C-alpha positions as CSV (number, residue, x, y, z in Angstrom):
1,M,0.0,0.0,0.0
2,Q,2.9,2.3,0.8
3,K,4.2,2.0,-2.8
4,I,0.9,3.1,-4.2
5,I,0.8,6.2,-2.0
6,E,4.4,7.1,-3.0
7,Y,3.4,6.6,-6.7
8,L,0.4,8.9,-6.3
9,K,2.4,11.5,-4.5
10,A,5.1,11.4,-7.2
11,S,2.4,11.6,-10.0
12,I,0.9,14.7,-8.4
13,E,4.3,16.3,-8.1
14,E,5.0,15.6,-11.8
15,M,1.6,17.0,-12.8
16,K,2.4,20.3,-11.1
17,K,5.5,20.6,-13.4
18,V,3.4,20.1,-16.6
19,S,3.1,23.2,-18.8
20,W,-0.6,23.2,-19.6
21,P,-1.8,25.1,-22.8
22,T,-3.9,28.2,-22.3
23,K,-7.6,28.2,-23.3
24,K,-6.8,30.2,-26.5
25,E,-4.1,27.7,-27.5
26,T,-6.4,24.8,-26.9
27,Y,-9.1,26.5,-29.0
28,N,-6.7,27.3,-31.8
29,Y,-5.2,23.7,-31.8
30,T,-8.7,22.3,-31.9
31,L,-9.6,24.4,-34.9
32,L,-6.4,23.4,-36.6
33,V,-7.1,19.7,-36.1
34,I,-10.7,20.1,-37.3
35,F,-9.7,22.0,-40.5
36,I,-6.8,19.6,-41.3
37,S,-9.2,16.7,-40.8
38,L,-11.8,18.2,-43.1
39,G,-9.2,19.1,-45.7
40,L,-7.8,15.6,-45.7
41,A,-11.2,14.0,-45.9
42,L,-12.1,16.3,-48.9
43,F,-8.8,15.4,-50.6
44,L,-9.2,11.7,-50.1
45,G,-12.9,11.9,-51.2
46,L,-11.8,13.6,-54.4
47,L,-9.1,10.9,-55.0
48,D,-11.7,8.2,-54.5
49,L,-14.0,9.9,-57.0
50,V,-11.3,10.3,-59.6
51,F,-10.2,6.6,-59.2
52,T,-13.7,5.4,-59.3
53,K,-14.6,7.3,-62.4
54,G,-11.3,6.2,-64.0
55,L,-12.0,2.5,-63.3
56,E,-15.6,2.9,-64.5
57,F,-14.2,4.4,-67.8
58,L,-11.8,1.6,-68.2
59,I,-14.2,-1.1,-67.5
60,T,-17.1,0.2,-69.7
61,N,-14.9,1.2,-72.7
62,K,-13.3,-2.1,-73.6
């Protein structure tokens, strides 16, 4: 039981040393992740569309 208490005390001390982001930084990083995700989804969707249409063209025009 003593080791668990020591572990928890050490964990609390380490958490006090962490440099937490500000609310504004968190907001900005969240928006960045959302926009990058949307951009990547759009890019991959367009690639899928192009490859699908290309494959359909090759199959139907033999």
